[in-house]
N, C-alpha and C positions, 0 to 999 in steps of 0.2 A: 504494500500500500504506500502511495506517495505521501510525503509529509504535506499537510495543508498549511497555508499561511494563516497568520492570526486573523486577517481580514475574512478569509473563508470560514474560519471557525466562528467568528463573531456574527457573520451574515451568511449562513449556509444556504439561504435561498435568495441572496442578494438583498440590497437595500430596497426599502419601499419606494416605488415609483408611482406617484398619484396619476390617475388618468383624468384628462380634461373632461371627457364625456363618459358617464357611466350609463350604458345602455340598459334596457330591461334585462337582457341576458346576463350582463355583468352583475347587475344588482342581485339577480336571483342566485348567481354563483357565489357572490359574497355572502348572502344570507345563509345559503347552505353550508358554506365553510364555517361561519360563525356558529351555526347550529351544531355542527359536528365536532368542533374543537374539544369540548369537555370529554367526550368519549375517546377521541384520539389521544388526548393527554393521559387519560386513565389507562388506556392500553399500552402507551409508551412507557409508563412507570411500573406496569404490572410485574410483580415478582422481584422488584429491586430491593436489596437489603439496605440497611442504614448506611453502610460504608459506600455503597454505590450512589445512593441519594445524596451523600455529602461530598461527591466528587464534582469539581468544577467542570463545566462543559468546555472551557478553554483556559489557558493560563491567565490569571487575573479576573476571570469571569465568575459568575454566580454558580453555586452548586445546583444540581438538579432540584433539590428540595427548595432552594430559593426561587428557582424558575417556576415551580409549581405554585408556590405561595404568591409569587408576583402576579400570576395571571388573574386571579380574582381581584387583587388590589387594583390592577390596571383596568380591568374590564368593569369593575364597579364604578370607577371614576368615569369611564366612557359612557356607561349606562346613565349615570346621573347627568352627565353633560348633554346627552341626547334628550333627557327629560326636561332639563332647563331650557334647551333650545326650543323644544316643542311648546313649553308652557310660558315662556317669556319672550320678549322681543330682543333678539341678539344679545343675550346677557354676557357679561364678563365672567368667565369661569375661574375657578381656583386651580392653580397648578399645584403639583406636589413633587416631593423629592423621592422618586422611585428608588434611587440608590440607598437612601436612608431607610426607607420602608423595608427594603430587602435585608437590612442588618438588624431589624428588631428581633427580639427573642423568639417569637412564634414563627417568624420567617426562616430562622436559622435552625430551629430545633423541633418544631411541632410535626406531628405525623402528617403526611401529605393527604391522607384521607379527608382531613378537615377541609382543605382547600379544594379537593376534587369534588366533594359534595356541594360546597358553596358555589363552585364554578358551574356545576350542572344546574343548580336551582337558579342562579343568576342568568344563565344563558336561556333557560326556559322562559323567564320573564322578559328578558331583553328581546328575544326573537318574536315573542308574542306581540310586544309593543311595536317593534320595527315593521313587522308584517301588516300591522293595522294602519300604517301611514300611507296616505295618498302621495302621488308624485309631488304635488304642491307642498305637502307637509314635510317631505324629505328635504326640501330646500330650506327649511327653517334652520337657523344657525346660531352659533355663539362666537364670542371673541376670545381668542387665546391670549393671556396676558404676556407670555414670554415671546411669542412670535409676532404678536400684534395682528395676526391674520384672522379673518372671519372663516369659520369652518362650518359647512352644512352637515346635517345628519347624513345625507347621501355620501359625502366625502368620507365620513367616519366608517361607512360600510367597507370600503376598500382597505382603509388603514387597519381596521381590526380583524378583517379576514387575513391580511398579511401578518399581523402581529401574532395571532394564534399559530399560524403555520411556521413563522419565524422561531418561536420558542419550542414548538413541537420538534422542529429540525435540530435545535440544540440538543434535545434529549435523544432523539433517534440517531443522530450522527455520532454522539458520544458512545451510545450503546454499540453501534457498529464498529467504531474504532477500537473499543475495548473488548469486543467479542462477547458482550453480555446477552 
């Protein structure tokens, strides 16, 4: 097996590349991906022991355990941002320090089942909400305080479909490299 670069380990499926136009077909594909992420993550960590869960997916990167706990942290924030965008007029959302969240006690030491269950429940609600939105409602947006950009709910679909696959690939590529 050839040695992978740090960039390849960090972005195993490549960096997110937002699309200008999200067609109905892309929208449906993104929704299906978001819907399937919890089960895919559950399968990816199945039968891993604590030593494996506490292995970083790359040098200087998070452990598999931290990745699993990061997903509901991130996706809860995304779900709430979508709800703010839907219920308010282009609100300024709250950013958070995901790196600091990943260093908290439960993110570094709790059983992954806690976050797997949370992710499943969260995605069930999130997908139900997203599928209820009309095309016009998908254009509702929020303002991100760090980038200063306005982000629509429709744009969030592509980003979070990528985000789930990105972290899934961290886990599956490490398993493959380690022969787990």
